[in-house]
C-alpha positions in Angstrom: 12.5 -65.8 4.5 9.1 -64.0 4.4 9.6 -62.5 7.8 13.0 -61.0 6.9 11.5 -59.6 3.7 8.6 -58.0 5.6 11.1 -56.5 8.2 13.2 -55.1 5.4 10.2 -53.5 3.7 8.9 -52.1 7.0 12.3 -50.6 7.9 12.7 -49.2 4.4 9.3 -47.6 4.5 9.9 -46.0 7.9 13.3 -44.6 6.8 11.7 -43.2 3.6 8.9 -41.5 5.4 11.4 -40.1 8.0 13.6 -38.7 5.3 10.7 -37.1 3.5 9.4 -35.5 6.7 12.8 -34.3 8.0 14.0 -32.9 4.6 14.2 -29.2 4.4 13.9 -27.4 1.1 17.3 -26.9 -0.3 18.1 -23.6 -2.1 20.9 -23.6 -4.6 23.9 -21.6 -3.3 26.3 -21.8 -6.2 26.9 -21.7 -9.9 29.2 -23.6 -12.3 30.6 -22.2 -15.5 32.5 -24.5 -17.9 34.3 -23.4 -21.1 35.8 -25.9 -23.5 37.2 -25.7 -27.0 37.8 -28.9 -29.0 40.2 -29.1 -31.9 41.3 -31.9 -34.3 43.6 -32.1 -37.3 45.5 -35.4 -37.2 45.5 -35.6 -33.4 42.5 -34.2 -31.5 42.4 -32.6 -28.1 40.5 -30.1 -26.0 41.4 -27.0 -23.9 39.2 -25.4 -21.3 38.5 -24.5 -17.8 35.8 -23.7 -15.3 34.7 -21.7 -12.4 32.8 -22.7 -9.3 31.2 -19.9 -7.3 29.4 -20.7 -4.0 28.2 -19.2 -0.8 29.2 -20.6 2.6 26.0 -21.2 4.6 26.5 -21.4 8.3 
């Protein structure tokens, strides 16, 4: 049991370090706009929409 726990911790540590070293800085390439209106009298509801704008990075 102890051996499998140590193996698991070692593999997790190696993967965590590898991910941190391999990760590149990500730059946001898009925006999201959301518009919503809520209404209620006896029955409530909402109306709205949104727009997603993004750049395709190749």
